[in-house]
N, CA and C of each residue as an Amber inpcrd file, in Angstrom:
protein
   261
   0.8330000  -1.1650000   0.0000000   0.0000000   0.0000000   0.0000000
   0.8850000   1.2370000   0.0000000   0.6830000   2.0570000  -0.9640000
   1.4980000   3.2570000  -1.1140000   0.9220000   4.3840000  -0.2660000
   1.8140000   5.1330000   0.2930000   1.3790000   6.2640000   1.1140000
   0.8490000   7.3600000   0.2000000  -0.2590000   7.8880000   0.5540000
  -0.8070000   8.9760000  -0.2640000  -0.3640000  10.3080000   0.3200000
  -0.0230000  11.1720000  -0.5620000   0.3920000  12.5050000  -0.1090000
  -0.6270000  13.5100000  -0.5870000  -0.8340000  14.4710000   0.1930000
  -1.7490000  15.5420000  -0.2060000  -0.9320000  16.7660000  -0.5340000
  -1.3510000  17.4540000  -1.5380000  -0.5870000  18.6660000  -1.8710000
  -0.6350000  19.6570000  -0.7150000   0.4500000  20.3640000  -0.5390000
   0.5030000  21.3600000   0.5430000  -0.5610000  22.4140000   0.2820000
  -1.2760000  22.7220000   1.2990000  -2.3130000  23.7410000   1.1260000
  -1.6750000  25.1160000   1.2260000  -2.0750000  25.9190000   0.3240000
  -1.5320000  27.2710000   0.2830000  -2.4880000  28.1930000   1.0310000
  -1.9390000  29.0240000   1.8720000  -2.7490000  29.9540000   2.6430000
  -3.2780000  31.0410000   1.7090000  -4.5450000  31.3400000   1.8350000
  -5.1230000  32.3990000   1.0110000  -5.0740000  33.7400000   1.7310000
  -4.6040000  33.7290000   2.9590000  -4.4930000  34.9800000   3.7120000
  -3.3010000  35.7720000   3.2150000  -3.5260000  37.0300000   3.0410000
  -2.4340000  37.9130000   2.6280000  -1.9390000  38.6610000   3.8550000
  -0.6570000  38.9590000   3.8840000  -0.1530000  39.7180000   5.0340000
  -0.7560000  41.1280000   5.0330000  -0.8920000  41.6480000   6.2190000
  -1.4370000  43.0020000   6.3500000  -0.5060000  43.9850000   5.6640000
  -1.0700000  44.9870000   4.9990000  -0.1940000  45.9650000   4.3340000
   0.6330000  46.7220000   5.3610000   1.8420000  47.0190000   4.9740000
   2.7280000  47.7740000   5.8590000   2.2690000  49.2230000   5.8770000
   2.1760000  49.7540000   7.0560000   1.8040000  51.1590000   7.1640000
   3.0750000  51.9790000   7.1740000   3.0300000  53.0660000   6.4790000
   4.1960000  53.9420000   6.4530000   3.8970000  55.1700000   7.2820000
   4.8690000  55.5480000   8.0440000   4.7420000  56.7450000   8.8660000
   5.1360000  57.9400000   8.0070000   4.5040000  59.0650000   8.2410000
   4.9060000  60.2420000   7.4750000   6.3540000  60.6000000   7.7720000
   7.0150000  61.1210000   6.7860000   8.4160000  61.4820000   6.9360000
   8.5540000  62.6440000   7.9090000   9.3850000  62.4600000   8.9030000
   9.6040000  63.5130000   9.8900000  10.9700000  64.1500000   9.7200000
  11.5610000  63.9400000   8.5490000  12.8700000  64.5240000   8.3110000
  12.7470000  66.0370000   8.2270000  13.7110000  66.7540000   8.8130000
  13.6590000  68.2110000   8.7140000  13.9260000  68.6450000   7.2790000
  13.4710000  69.8150000   6.9510000  13.7280000  70.3630000   5.6350000
  15.2080000  70.6680000   5.4880000  15.6880000  70.5410000   4.2890000
  17.0770000  70.9100000   4.0370000  17.1850000  72.4230000   4.0390000
  18.3610000  72.9140000   4.3370000  18.5750000  74.3580000   4.4090000
  18.2670000  75.0190000   3.0720000  18.5970000  74.3600000   1.9580000
  18.3120000  74.9720000   0.6620000  16.8150000  75.0150000   0.3880000
  16.0530000  74.0800000   0.9500000  14.5970000  74.1110000   0.8110000
  14.0250000  75.2590000   1.6340000  14.6040000  75.4870000   2.7940000
  14.1610000  76.5990000   3.6430000  14.4850000  77.9140000   2.9520000
  15.6600000  78.0030000   2.3800000  16.0690000  79.2350000   1.7140000
  15.1340000  79.5620000   0.5460000  14.5550000  78.5510000  -0.0760000
  13.6430000  78.7830000  -1.1850000  12.2980000  79.3190000  -0.7000000
  11.9550000  79.0700000   0.5680000  10.6680000  79.4750000   1.1160000
  10.6880000  80.9150000   1.5980000  11.7900000  81.3690000   2.0880000
  11.8940000  82.7160000   2.6700000  12.4810000  83.6850000   1.6350000
  12.0810000  84.9240000   1.7450000  12.6450000  85.9600000   0.8940000
  14.1490000  86.0450000   1.1650000  14.9690000  85.9540000   0.1460000
  16.4290000  85.9560000   0.3590000  16.9390000  87.1870000   1.1020000
  16.3330000  88.3360000   0.8390000  16.7780000  89.5620000   1.5280000
  16.4470000  89.5070000   3.0170000  15.2960000  88.9510000   3.3550000
  14.9110000  88.8150000   4.7660000  15.8360000  87.8210000   5.4740000
  16.1330000  86.7120000   4.8130000  17.0350000  85.6950000   5.3870000
  18.4140000  86.3130000   5.6220000  18.9130000  87.0460000   4.6340000
  20.2290000  87.6840000   4.7500000  20.2520000  88.6830000   5.9000000
  19.1650000  89.4270000   6.0810000  19.0860000  90.3990000   7.1790000
  19.1030000  89.7020000   8.5330000  18.3890000  88.5770000   8.6440000
  18.4060000  87.8110000   9.9010000  19.8060000  87.2880000  10.2070000
  20.4690000  86.7820000   9.1800000  21.8290000  86.2550000   9.3640000
  22.7800000  87.3820000   9.7730000  22.6730000  88.5210000   9.1080000
  23.5530000  89.6560000   9.4310000  23.3460000  90.1220000  10.8650000
  22.0980000  90.1670000  11.3060000  21.8070000  90.6070000  12.6760000
  22.4070000  89.6370000  13.6950000  22.2300000  88.3610000  13.4860000
  22.7630000  87.3740000  14.4330000  24.2870000  87.3680000  14.3960000
  24.8780000  87.5020000  13.2050000  26.3420000  87.5580000  13.0960000
  26.8840000  88.7810000  13.8320000  26.1830000  89.9010000  13.7290000
  26.5900000  91.1190000  14.4340000  26.5800000  90.8920000  15.9440000
  25.5160000  90.2880000  16.4490000  25.4280000  90.0450000  17.8940000
  26.5130000  89.0700000  18.3640000  26.8590000  88.1110000  17.5300000
  27.9510000  87.1910000  17.8910000  29.2680000  87.9670000  17.9970000
  29.5200000  88.8230000  17.0280000  30.7530000  89.6170000  17.0420000
  30.7660000  90.5730000  18.2320000  29.6230000  91.1560000  18.5340000
  29.5200000  92.0750000  19.6640000  29.8510000  91.3740000  20.9790000
  29.3160000  90.1450000  21.1500000  29.6000000  89.3900000  22.3920000
  31.0880000  89.0900000  22.5400000  31.7830000  88.9870000  21.4260000
  33.1990000  88.6800000  21.4450000  34.0450000  89.9460000  21.5110000
  33.4090000  91.1100000  21.5220000  34.1610000  92.3690000  21.5740000
  34.6900000  92.7840000  20.2170000  34.0650000  92.3180000  19.1430000
  34.4410000  92.6520000  17.7690000  35.9010000  92.3290000  17.4520000
  36.4060000  91.2280000  18.0140000  37.7670000  90.7920000  17.6740000
  37.8420000  90.5200000  16.1780000  38.8740000  91.0060000  15.5210000
  38.9970000  90.7670000  14.0790000  39.3550000  89.3070000  13.7810000
  39.0080000  88.9010000  12.5630000  39.3890000  87.5660000  12.0960000
  38.3370000  86.4900000  12.2860000  37.1530000  86.8630000  12.7670000
  36.1060000  85.8700000  13.0010000  34.8610000  86.1100000  12.1520000
  35.0040000  86.9380000  11.1250000  33.8420000  87.3270000  10.3100000
  33.1610000  86.1110000   9.6740000  33.9400000  85.2870000   9.0110000
  33.3600000  84.1250000   8.3230000  32.7470000  83.1460000   9.3200000
  33.4240000  82.9390000  10.4250000  32.9040000  82.0420000  11.4630000
  31.5640000  82.5590000  12.0030000  31.4900000  83.8570000  12.2740000
  30.2450000  84.4580000  12.7670000  29.1290000  84.2950000  11.7430000
  29.4550000  84.5690000  10.4670000  28.4370000  84.5010000   9.4160000
  27.9230000  83.0680000   9.2420000  28.8400000  82.1160000   9.1680000
  28.4320000  80.7260000   8.9500000  27.6420000  80.1710000  10.1350000
  28.0360000  80.5420000  11.3400000  27.2850000  80.1110000  12.5230000
  25.8860000  80.7310000  12.5370000  25.8240000  82.0100000  12.1890000
  24.5280000  82.6900000  12.1400000  23.6470000  82.0950000  11.0480000
  24.2300000  81.7700000   9.9230000  23.4890000  81.1630000   8.8200000
  22.8880000  79.8240000   9.2400000  23.6870000  79.0030000   9.9150000
  23.1920000  77.7150000  10.3950000  22.0850000  77.9030000  11.4220000
  22.2510000  78.8880000  12.2960000  21.2450000  79.1580000  13.3280000
  19.9160000  79.6080000  12.7120000  19.9790000  80.5000000  11.7370000
  18.7670000  80.9960000  11.0800000  18.0720000  79.8670000  10.3240000
  18.8360000  79.0910000   9.5560000  18.2340000  78.0010000   8.7850000
  17.6050000  76.9520000   9.6900000  18.2510000  76.6470000  10.8060000
  17.6870000  75.6920000  11.7610000  16.4030000  76.2410000  12.3720000
  16.4390000  77.4910000  12.7730000  15.2490000  78.1040000  13.3760000
  14.0920000  78.1610000  12.3870000  14.3810000  78.4820000  11.1400000
  13.3320000  78.5170000  10.1250000  12.7830000  77.1230000   9.8520000
  13.6580000  76.1450000   9.8020000  13.2350000  74.7640000   9.5540000
  12.3390000  74.2630000  10.6660000  12.6690000  74.5860000  11.8900000
  11.8860000  74.1260000  13.0360000  10.6590000  74.9950000  13.2770000
  10.5370000  76.0880000  12.5480000   9.3830000  76.9610000  12.7040000
   9.4860000  77.9230000  13.8670000  10.6980000  78.1320000  14.3610000
  10.8990000  79.0390000  15.4890000  10.7870000  80.4830000  15.0410000
  11.2930000  80.7730000  13.8360000  11.2490000  82.1350000  13.2910000
  10.1540000  82.2080000  12.2310000   9.6600000  83.3830000  12.0400000
   8.7160000  83.6200000  10.9520000   9.5070000  83.8390000   9.6640000
   8.9920000  83.3170000   8.5730000   9.7100000  83.4510000   7.3070000
   9.6010000  84.8430000   6.7110000   8.6330000  85.6380000   7.1470000
   8.5200000  86.9970000   6.6580000   7.8910000  87.1120000   5.2910000
   7.2990000  86.0410000   4.7850000   6.6380000  86.0940000   3.4720000
   5.2070000  86.5010000   3.6240000
């Protein structure tokens, strides 16, 4: 007597669809710069750079450092919605 085999039954259940969470990545600085008026952004950066230099007693040789730090601060604040874009 031969053993009878039954074909493997295939499940008709499908896996639940994967849910995707909305992207919570912050905006890139260049995306933020496109949203705000360039003149307003530049004015905010200049003001913050000035205050940085003032706190340091206006020591020469730190202009670029002050500007780049202020630029990063403004772009971060705009990305997080801390500052108004002025549009």
